[in-house]
C-alpha positions as CSV (number, residue, x, y, z in Angstrom):
1,X,0.0,0.0,0.0
2,X,1.0,3.7,-0.2
3,X,1.6,5.6,3.0
4,X,-1.2,8.1,3.4
5,X,1.3,10.6,4.8
6,X,4.0,10.6,2.2
7,X,2.5,8.4,-0.6
8,X,5.5,6.1,-0.7
9,X,4.6,2.5,-1.2
10,X,5.5,-0.1,1.5
11,X,4.5,-3.5,2.6
12,X,1.8,-3.1,5.2
13,X,1.4,-5.3,8.3
14,X,-2.0,-4.2,9.6
15,X,-3.3,-7.6,10.3
16,X,-0.6,-8.3,12.9
17,X,-1.1,-5.0,14.6
18,X,-4.8,-4.9,15.7
19,X,-6.2,-3.6,19.0
20,X,-9.6,-4.7,19.9
21,X,-11.9,-1.9,21.2
22,X,-15.3,-3.5,21.8
23,X,-18.7,-4.3,20.3
24,X,-22.0,-2.4,20.5
25,X,-25.3,-2.8,18.8
26,X,-24.0,-1.3,15.6
27,X,-20.8,-3.3,15.0
28,X,-17.6,-4.7,16.4
29,X,-14.7,-2.2,16.5
30,X,-10.9,-2.5,16.3
31,X,-8.0,-0.2,15.5
32,X,-5.3,-1.2,13.1
33,X,-1.9,0.4,13.2
34,X,1.3,0.5,11.1
35,X,4.4,2.6,10.8
36,X,5.8,4.0,7.5
37,X,9.5,3.1,7.2
38,X,10.0,6.0,4.9
39,X,8.6,9.0,6.6
40,X,8.6,7.4,10.1
41,X,5.0,8.4,10.8
42,X,2.2,6.4,12.4
43,X,-0.9,5.2,10.5
44,X,-4.1,4.4,12.3
45,X,-7.3,2.9,10.8
46,X,-10.6,2.4,12.6
47,X,-12.3,-0.8,11.4
48,X,-15.8,-2.1,12.0
49,X,-17.8,-5.2,11.2
50,X,-21.0,-6.8,12.3
51,X,-20.9,-10.0,14.4
52,X,-17.2,-10.9,13.8
53,X,-14.8,-11.7,16.5
54,X,-11.6,-9.7,16.8
55,X,-9.3,-12.5,15.4
56,X,-11.5,-12.8,12.3
57,X,-10.7,-9.2,11.2
58,X,-9.0,-8.8,7.8
59,X,-8.3,-5.7,5.9
60,X,-8.7,-6.6,2.2
61,X,-10.0,-3.3,0.8
62,X,-9.2,0.0,2.5
63,X,-11.7,1.8,0.2
64,X,-14.5,-0.2,2.0
65,X,-16.7,2.1,4.2
66,X,-16.0,-0.3,7.0
67,X,-12.5,1.1,7.3
68,X,-11.5,4.8,7.8
69,X,-8.3,6.6,8.5
70,X,-7.9,8.1,11.9
71,X,-4.3,9.2,11.5
72,X,-3.8,10.9,9.1
73,X,-7.3,12.2,8.4
74,X,-7.3,11.3,4.7
75,X,-8.9,9.4,2.0
76,X,-8.2,6.0,0.5
77,X,-8.7,7.2,-3.1
78,X,-5.8,8.0,-5.4
79,X,-4.4,11.6,-5.2
80,X,-5.8,14.1,-7.6
81,X,-3.5,14.3,-10.7
82,X,-1.0,17.2,-10.6
83,X,-2.3,18.3,-14.0
84,X,-5.7,19.2,-12.6
85,X,-6.1,23.0,-11.8
86,X,-6.0,23.9,-8.1
87,X,-9.6,25.1,-7.8
88,X,-11.0,21.9,-9.3
89,X,-8.6,19.7,-7.3
90,X,-9.7,21.4,-4.1
91,X,-13.3,20.4,-4.5
92,X,-12.4,16.9,-5.5
93,X,-10.1,16.3,-2.6
94,X,-12.6,17.6,-0.1
95,X,-15.3,15.5,-1.7
96,X,-13.0,12.4,-1.2
97,X,-12.2,13.4,2.4
98,X,-15.8,13.5,3.5
99,X,-17.1,10.6,1.5
100,X,-17.4,8.2,4.4
101,X,-18.6,10.7,6.9
102,X,-21.2,12.3,4.7
103,X,-22.0,10.9,1.3
104,X,-24.5,13.8,0.7
105,X,-21.8,16.4,1.3
106,X,-19.4,14.5,-0.8
107,X,-21.9,14.3,-3.7
108,X,-22.6,18.1,-3.4
109,X,-18.9,18.9,-3.7
110,X,-18.3,16.4,-6.5
111,X,-21.2,17.8,-8.6
112,X,-19.9,21.3,-8.2
113,X,-16.5,20.0,-9.3
114,X,-18.1,18.2,-12.3
115,X,-19.8,21.5,-13.3
116,X,-16.5,23.4,-13.1
117,X,-14.8,20.8,-15.2
118,X,-17.6,20.8,-17.9
119,X,-17.5,24.6,-18.0
120,X,-13.7,24.8,-18.1
121,X,-12.9,22.0,-20.5
122,X,-16.2,20.9,-22.0
123,X,-17.2,24.2,-23.4
124,X,-20.7,24.2,-22.1
125,X,-22.9,27.2,-21.7
126,X,-23.6,27.9,-18.0
127,X,-26.9,26.6,-16.8
128,X,-28.0,24.0,-14.4
129,X,-26.0,20.9,-14.1
130,X,-28.5,18.6,-15.9
131,X,-28.6,20.8,-19.1
132,X,-24.8,21.2,-19.0
133,X,-24.4,17.4,-19.0
134,X,-26.8,17.3,-21.9
135,X,-24.7,19.7,-23.8
136,X,-21.7,17.5,-23.3
137,X,-23.6,14.4,-24.5
138,X,-24.8,16.2,-27.6
139,X,-21.4,17.5,-28.5
140,X,-20.0,13.9,-28.6
141,X,-16.7,15.4,-27.6
142,X,-16.0,12.7,-25.0
143,X,-15.7,8.9,-25.5
144,X,-19.0,6.9,-25.2
145,X,-18.0,5.2,-22.0
146,X,-17.3,8.6,-20.3
147,X,-20.5,10.1,-21.7
148,X,-22.5,7.3,-20.3
149,X,-20.8,7.7,-16.9
150,X,-21.6,11.4,-16.9
151,X,-25.2,10.9,-17.8
152,X,-25.6,8.6,-14.9
153,X,-24.8,11.4,-12.5
154,X,-28.2,13.0,-13.4
155,X,-29.9,9.9,-11.9
156,X,-28.0,9.9,-8.6
157,X,-30.3,11.0,-5.8
158,X,-32.9,11.8,-8.5
159,X,-31.0,15.0,-8.9
160,X,-32.4,16.1,-12.2
161,X,-36.0,15.5,-11.1
162,X,-35.9,18.4,-8.7
163,X,-35.8,21.7,-10.7
164,X,-35.0,23.9,-7.6
165,X,-32.2,21.6,-6.5
166,X,-30.8,21.0,-10.0
167,X,-30.2,24.7,-10.4
168,X,-27.6,24.5,-7.7
169,X,-25.1,21.7,-8.3
170,X,-24.0,22.1,-4.6
171,X,-27.4,21.3,-3.2
172,X,-27.7,18.5,-0.6
173,X,-29.6,15.6,-2.2
174,X,-30.0,12.2,-0.4
175,X,-27.6,9.8,-2.0
176,X,-26.1,6.4,-1.1
177,X,-22.3,6.0,-0.4
178,X,-22.1,4.1,-3.7
179,X,-23.7,6.9,-5.6
180,X,-21.4,9.5,-4.0
181,X,-18.4,7.3,-4.9
182,X,-19.7,7.0,-8.5
183,X,-19.4,10.8,-8.9
184,X,-15.7,10.6,-7.9
185,X,-15.1,7.8,-10.4
186,X,-16.6,9.9,-13.1
187,X,-14.4,12.9,-12.1
188,X,-11.3,10.6,-12.3
189,X,-12.2,9.6,-15.8
190,X,-12.7,13.2,-16.9
191,X,-9.4,14.3,-15.2
192,X,-7.6,11.7,-17.2
193,X,-9.4,12.7,-20.5
194,X,-9.2,16.4,-20.2
195,X,-6.0,17.0,-18.2
196,X,-3.7,14.0,-17.9
197,X,-3.7,12.5,-21.4
198,X,-3.2,15.9,-23.2
199,X,-0.3,16.8,-20.9
200,X,1.3,13.3,-21.4
201,X,1.0,13.7,-25.2
202,X,2.4,17.2,-25.1
203,X,5.4,16.0,-23.1
204,X,6.1,13.1,-25.5
205,X,5.8,15.4,-28.5
206,X,8.2,17.9,-26.9
207,X,10.8,15.1,-26.3
208,X,10.3,13.8,-29.9
209,X,10.7,17.3,-31.3
210,X,13.9,17.7,-29.4
211,X,15.3,14.6,-30.9
212,X,14.2,15.6,-34.4
213,X,15.9,19.0,-33.9
214,X,19.1,17.2,-32.9
215,X,18.9,15.2,-36.1
216,X,18.3,18.3,-38.2
217,X,14.7,17.4,-39.0
218,X,11.6,19.5,-38.9
219,X,9.5,19.2,-35.7
220,X,6.0,17.6,-35.6
221,X,3.1,19.8,-36.3
222,X,0.3,20.3,-33.9
């Protein structure tokens, strides 16, 4: 896994470092700990499960809502790509951070982030989020699989069915944790399409042009 402090990968040993807390009517609780050998900082994860004894705990998926970071207070999702503008990345990162505590708040932030992306890179005319999504779909400027994923956002929490709420992408609409996480998955796809891939191709083109120049040849056009 990657250390949530410094993001350097190391071999975790959570299963052998568990501290039993107790059991209530909601779940059984335990704290898992580990120590990053690179940055020398402690990592604490609160785990819960229903009806399981302590020795049966296993961490197999840290993105599972049953597990949440206590130290550092962070998210289990991948970091926002460096190519994404700061104002967009801020909403995305905060949406990830509150996902397990409040899916509704996370969804509100991710919808606002989506609207910002569509206006910045999708070339849509400002309106409500539902009509802006429709503009992107009609433009056919994004791959079909991404278009389908964006379209599904309009059905999350029945968002488009509420005209007052749909005018404000940041409105609080009841959603499930899975629906809130879907919004983040869609944003990751858009980040890759709009920001990461163009930057990667531009970097490769620059390196190729440098080699062509050294060879006395004309650079690539574009």
